N, C-alpha and C positions, 0 to 999 in steps of 0.2 A: 308587427302588424297584426291586427286581431280577424279575423275569419269574419268574410262577408257573407251572409246566407243569399245573398241576388247573384252573386256567380259563382258558388260551387254544383259540384253534385252531391245531389240527393245518396248515392248508392257509395259505402265505406270504402271498398274494394276498387282500385282501380290499377290499371296496367300499361306500361312505356315502352313502346316498341318502334323499328322502322318500317318504313310501306315504301314501296315505290309507284310513282308516275311514268309510264311509258313514255320515252322520249329517246328518237332514233337520230333527231336532227342533230346539228353542231353547238355545242353547248360548252362553254371552261368545265361546269359543274357535273357536268351527267358522270355517273356513274356506274361500277355494273357490281351485282351482287349476285353471287350464283347460286343462293337457295329461294331465288322471291320469284314469283308467277314471271313479272316481268324484268328481266335479268339487267337491261339497260335504260337507264332513265336518269329522272330527278328523286334523292333520296329525302323523306318526309320522315321529322320524329313526329311519333302522333302519340297523344296520351287520350285512353279510352276507357271507356266502363265496360267490365267482362262480358259483355254482351254486343259488345260493338260500336256504341255510341259515342262517337268522336269529342274530345271534349276542348282539345286544343290540337296545336302542330306548329310545326315549324321545318321552313326549307334548307336544306344542307346548304350551303354557296359555296364550299370547298374553302382557299383563302380569303374567299371575300366575305365569310362568316363572322359572323359579330362576336358569336361566341367559340370560334375560331383560335389556336394555342393553348396554352396550357391550361390542365383542367378544363378543356371542352366539355366531355361527356356532363360534371358535375352543372357546368355553366348551362347544358341543355336541360337538364334533370331540372334546376330552379326556376328557368324561364318558364317551363311547361306547367310547373306545380306552384307558378304564383301566385293564384289568387284560390289557392286550393291549402298552401299551409295553415298550421295553426287550428286545425278543423277535426284533428283525429282520423285522416283517412290514410289507409293502408295502398301503398303504392309496391306491384311487383315489378321485376325488369329484370333481365338476362345478365351474362357476365361482362356484355361492353359496358355499364352504365354501372355496376355494384361497386362497392370500394366501402371499406372499414370508415373513412372520414368523411365520406357521403351521410353514410347511415347515421353516424353521429350529430349529425348537422341537422338533417330530419330528424331527427328524433328531438334536438331543441327547440322546434319547429312544431311538436306535437303531431308528427308525423311519420309513422309505422314504413318500415323498407324489408322488402323479402324478396331473394333472387341467387342465383348463382354467381361463382365468384374464382373469379381468374386468381392462378396459383403465384402469379408474381404481382400483386397486385401491394401495395406499401399500406401498413400495417395490419397486415395478414400474422396470427402467430404462425412462426415456424415448426413447433411442435406438431399442430393439427395439421400441414402443408406437408410435411416430410414423414409423417405418421403412416405406418405400415400396417393396413386391413386386409382381414380376410372377409369372403363376399356376405352380406350380410351386416357387418360390422359398421359402427358407427360412433364415432369421436368430438367432443366439441368443447369449445373455450367459451367462457364470455369475458367480457371487457365493455365493464361502464354501459352494462346493460345492451348491448352486441352480441347476439351468437352467431359465432363462427363453429361453421360442421365441417365433416368430410364421411361421405358414407360411401362403403365399397360395394359397387352390385356389378355390372360386365367391367365396368370400371370406376376408379375413382371419382367423387363427386365432389367440389366443395361448393357450400351454401353460407348464405350469412342471412339472419332473421331480427328484429330488433320487437318483435311480436310475439314468435312461438319458441316454446321452449324445444330441447332436443329429446324430444319423446320420439320412440318407435310405434307407428300405427299399423296395423292388420288390415288389409282390405281385400277387395275381390274385384279380380281385374277383369276382362270384357271376355276370359275364356274358364271364367269360372275358378282360377286360381288362385288361393292366399297367399297374400304378396305381405311382408312386412319393410316398412319404409319410415325415412320420417315425415313429422308433421310438417315439417318447412317444404319438403320437397313434395307433400301431395296437396298444398295450400296452394305453392306457387304452379304446379300442373294446372289446379284447377281454376284459379284466376289469371294467367299467363296470355290467354288466346284471345284477348277485347283486338288487335289489331287484326288476326287471322280472321275472327269474323267479321270485321270493317271490309276486309277484303272479300271475301265472301261472296258478301251481299253487294257490293258493287260489279263484281263479275255477272252477277244477273243482267245487269243494264249496261254492258260494253259500250261507249262513244269511240273506240277506236274505230275507223274503216282504211281500209288500202287505197291509196294513192295513188297518181303518176304523179313522178320527180319533174 
């Protein structure tokens, strides 16, 4: 599949995350997510630009979901990115989606991937997952152009990238303190908030109203 200029985003960096639509009625695929503004509702998988512009979305329908079963998250990413592959995009995702196998598959389709990583994912290098680090230390390993790294802050943080090297970068936080972080983590924090921006903009124009049962 070739890149179709009519259907793709003009922005290189994209983010993929979950969003919630408030729903308290009866629905067999209603879910609960504790860290969302609307904790009960319909879960959406949303692909956005960093400023919150929505490019694609899909509704999670539980056992009725066509992307359900084994490899669910990989199917979700592939479905949302269908018209944006082979175009040189960089996609930022959290550890719910990211895996070494997915990163390799996206890279074959000229799409870069960066995000946090769960320690029990298949394909993770054991020497990185099991490494004991001091605060501020970082360790990484490359596998077929896929970087898997670990950084010790207040706790261990596992991350993956097919775009950035494991360089430690010094930056200044909001309080003016100079802190050293891996470049991958800095880029993840910079571009991962697209869905949060979308939710923030929608919160200014709420459509929910209290009604009588």
